[in-house]
Structure formats: C-alpha cells, structure tokens
N, C-alpha and C positions, 0 to 999 in steps of 0.2 A: 695337245693336252699333256703329253709326256714331258714336254719341256718345263712345265710347272714343277715337276718333281725335282728338277735340277735348279731352276731359277729361284724358287722360294727359299730353300736352304742356303743357297749361295748369297742371296740378299740378306738373310738373317746373319750369316757369318760376317759379311762386310759391315753391317750396321754394328755388330758386336765389336769388331776390330776398331771401327771409328770411335765408338764409345770408350773403349779401353785406351785408345790413344789420347782422347780428350781428358779422361780421368788421370792418366799418367802425367800429362802436361800441367794440369792444375796442381797436382800433388808435388810435382818437381819444381814448382815456383815459376813457371814460364809466364804467368800472367800477373806477377806481383808488382812490377814497376811499369805500368802502362804510360805514365806521363814522363818518365825519365828520358825515353828515346825522343819524344816530341820536343823536349826542351834542349836536348843535345844536338839535334839535327841542324838548327840554324847556325850553331857554332862551327860546324865543319866547313 
C-alpha cells in the first residue's frame, strides 16, 4: 500500500511531462508539414 504513495505522484509527473512535451512540439511547429516528408521520401 505504501508503494501507491510513490507511484501515483510519479505517474502524475510523467503524464504532465509528456503533455508538456506534446504542447511544446505543437507550438514549435513540429506537426505543420506532415505531407512534405512523405512526398520527399521517394525522391531520395
């Protein structure tokens, strides 16, 4: 039962970090050009 006192906050922190990374990637423009890479790949 004591392990829950460690695992629940750790899980919340990890989910918050993943959410922050996703928000950062979206705001930074990582997902702006999804089709460009697919079109350039056959040219290589």
